[in-house]
N, C-alpha and C positions, 0 to 999 in steps of 0.2 A: 899242452903242445900236441899237435896232431901226429899220428903215426903214419909216416909216408908209405909204410909197407902194408897198411890196412887194405883188405880185399873186399870187393863188393860183388854180389851175385845179381845180375840183371835178368829181369823177366820181360821179354819183348814180344809183341804180337805184330807179325808182318802179314799184310793181306791186301785185298782189293775191295773197295766198297764205294757207296755213293755218299756224297757230302750234302748235309742238310742243316738248316737252322743255324747258320753262322751268326754270331752276335757278339757284342761287347758287354761283358758283365762287370758291374760296378758295385761290389760288396761294401758294406759299411766298415769303415776303419781299416780297409785294405786296398791295395792298388787294384785298379781295373785290369781285366785280362780278356783275351779273345777266346771264345768257345765255339765248338762246332759239333754236330752230331755226325757220327760215321756209321753208316749202315753196311756192315761187313757181309760179304758173300762167302758161302762155304757149301760143301756137299757136292754130289755128282752133278755134272753139267745138265742132266735132264731133269733134275729136281733140286734146283738151287735154293738154299735156305739163307735166312738173313738174321743177323744179330746186331742190335744197335748199341753203340758206345757213346756216352756223353763225354766229350773230350775238352780238356783245357789245352789250348795250343801253346806249347813252350818252345818249340824250335823256332829260331829267329827267321829262317827262310820260309818255314811253313806259315808263320804269322803274316809275312808279306804277301804270300800267295792267297791265303784265306781272305785277307782284307781286300785284295785287288778283285777277287772273284765273288765277293758278297752279293752283288746284284744277280749274278747267275745262280748262285747257291740258294738264295732266298726268293727266286723267281716265283711269283704268285700265279703265273700263267697268263696266256693271252688267248683270245677267242679265235678259233679257226673258222673257215667258211661254212663248215657243216654244223657249227654250234658247239663243238667240243672244245675243251681247254687244253692247250699245249703248254708244256713247261720244259725248261732246260734240264738236262740230265748231266750232273757233274760227277764223274767217276774218277777215282784216284787210287794209286798204289801208296800204301801208308805203313808207318811203323809207330806202334803205341807202346807205352811203358807204364809202370806203376798202376796196374789194374786193381780196382777195389769195388765193392758194392755199396750202394746207398739206398736207404728206404725212403718212401714218400707215401702220402695218402691221396688217393684219387678224390678230386673235389667235385666231379660231375660224371655223368654217364651211368651205365649199368653197374660199374664197379665203385660208385661213389661211397666213400667211407672206408673202403678196403685199403690194405697196405700193399704197395707195389715195390718192386726192386729194380733199381737202375744200375747199369754197369758204367763205372766211371774210369777214365784213364787220361793219360797225358799224350797228346799228339806230338811226337818227337820229330817226325820227318815226313815229307811227301816225296815219293820217288818220281811221280809223274801225275799229271791231271789232264783229263779230257772233258771238254764241254760239247755235248751232242756229237760225240764220236771224233772230235778234232782235238789234237794235242795243243794245249795252251801253256803247259809248263813241263819241262823235262829236267829233273835233278841229275846229280852226278851219281851214277850207279856204283855201289860198293862191290868190289870184287876181291876175292882172296888171291894169295900169291900163286895158287895153282890154276886159277881160272884165267883164261886168255881174254884179251880184249874182244875177240870175235864172239866168244861165248857170252860175254857180258852184254854186248849189243843185241844178240839174239834173244837172251832172256828178257831184257827190257822191252824189246819189240813185241815179244809174245805176250807179255803182261799187258801191254797197252791195247792189245786187240781182244782182250777177254770179253769186254762188253759187247763187241760186235758178234762174237761167237755165241754169247748168251742170247742176244736178240734173235740170232738165226734159228735158235731152238724153240722160240715162242710159236705157239699155234697161230695160224692165220685167222681163225674164227674162234670166238668164245661166247657161250650162251650163259646168261645169268638169270636166276629166278628171283623175283621180288620177295618170295617166301623165304629165301635164304636169310637167316639172322645176321649174316655177315655181308649182306648185299651192298650196303653203302661203302664198306671198307674195300670189298673186292672191286666195286666200280671205280673207286678212287685209285686203286692200284693199277687197273687197266688203263685209265687215263694217263697215269704217270708213265706207263710203258709205251704210250703212243697210240693205243687203240682208239678207234672212233666208232660211235654207235651207228648202225645202219637201221634206220627206222622201218624200212620196207621189209627187210629180212629178219628184224628183231634180234640181231646178233652184233657183237663187238668185233671189229675187223682191224687188222694192222694195215696201214696204207702201203700200197705196193711201191717199191722203189722205182724211181724214174729211170 
């Protein structure tokens, strides 16, 4: 007989991050489930850091949103007029739970054969989702008894504009050296952020807003 007075201590992670690699996982002898990578943003606004969580989606509403937005989340890119690749950016406010670590072995690349560590969690809820800066999903904001409705709306609105503030802090021009051992990774990151290569000036530039 279960004890109705039993208490649980929850560990939740609330944050903002990009959604990537949404997929359906079908393990042997178990039910299939939806998974997604969450690249969480943290740190000062002028030096934003990222941490990736490999998440199993357990929230029912979050499942519906992830399934609906899989084409945008998994966008492989489309060719722009200048030859660069453009991809959708899917940013979300999220809540994770049940964080744990899992080890794996690199099968290729410079770290082939080495052991890596992956952060695993359960995606409990999505507060809001933006695709290329446009709101496509808005959940019900959780507020305390002391917090007014006006404060809740202001907090949600501020969170939804974080990616715009981050983009505003990006430099207009970035130079890369092919001698940099991380050249390919940095080039891919610039493309993901919307930079386009200017062959004449030999620099990566952000397109100017119309």
